[in-house]
C-alpha positions in Angstrom: 81.4 86.7 44.6 84.3 85.1 42.9 86.4 83.9 46.5 85.4 82.2 49.6 87.6 84.4 51.5 86.3 87.0 53.6 87.4 90.5 55.3 85.8 91.0 58.5 86.1 94.5 60.0 85.1 96.2 62.7 86.1 93.8 65.6 86.6 94.0 69.5 90.2 93.4 69.9 89.3 91.1 72.3 87.4 88.6 69.5 89.0 85.2 69.6 89.1 83.0 66.6 86.9 80.2 68.4 84.1 82.8 68.7 84.6 83.8 64.4 84.2 80.1 64.0 81.0 79.3 65.8 79.7 82.6 64.2 80.5 81.5 60.8 80.0 77.7 61.3 76.1 79.0 61.4 76.7 79.3 57.2 79.0 76.4 56.0 82.2 74.9 57.0 85.0 77.4 57.8 88.1 76.1 56.2 90.7 79.3 58.1 90.7 82.1 61.0 92.9 84.5 60.9 92.7 87.5 63.3 94.8 90.3 63.1 96.1 91.2 66.6 95.6 94.6 67.7 94.2 95.8 64.3 90.2 95.1 64.9 89.8 93.1 61.8 90.4 89.0 60.4 90.0 86.9 57.5 87.8 84.2 57.4 87.8 81.3 54.8 84.7 79.4 54.5 84.7 76.0 52.3 82.6 76.8 49.7 81.7 80.4 47.8 78.1 79.8 48.8 78.9 79.5 52.6 81.0 82.8 52.1 78.2 84.8 50.3 75.3 83.7 53.0 77.7 84.0 55.7 78.4 87.9 54.1 74.6 88.1 53.6 73.5 87.2 57.3 76.3 88.8 59.2 77.2 91.8 57.5 75.9 94.7 60.1 75.2 92.2 62.7 76.6 93.1 66.3 79.1 91.7 67.6 80.5 92.4 71.3 78.7 95.8 70.7 80.3 96.8 67.2 78.8 96.4 63.7 80.5 93.7 61.7 81.9 95.0 58.6 82.2 91.9 55.7 83.0 92.3 52.6 85.0 89.5 50.3 88.9 89.8 50.8 90.9 91.1 48.3 94.2 89.7 46.8 97.3 91.2 48.7 98.8 94.2 46.7 102.3 93.5 45.0 105.2 94.9 46.9 108.1 96.4 45.0 111.1 94.2 45.1 114.2 95.7 46.5 114.8 98.1 49.8 117.5 99.1 51.7 121.0 97.2 51.1 120.2 95.9 47.5 122.1 97.6 44.4 
């Protein structure tokens, strides 16, 4: 893995930031949790790359609230073309 930020998918919509902090905190210090409301996924940033690797290895496929977690390294956001309506 290159980074410390993880994509966490297949989440129940009722999962909270605190639940993810506690779950991922078992594998290292959690720097940031960003739950995307109404989408069923979140981003968790660990303080270290080794913590991110360990969390991914242990939690990918594990059950949380009746759903199997899908964990992968977060990809950088795609560049969006500038411009749009109203620009000339």
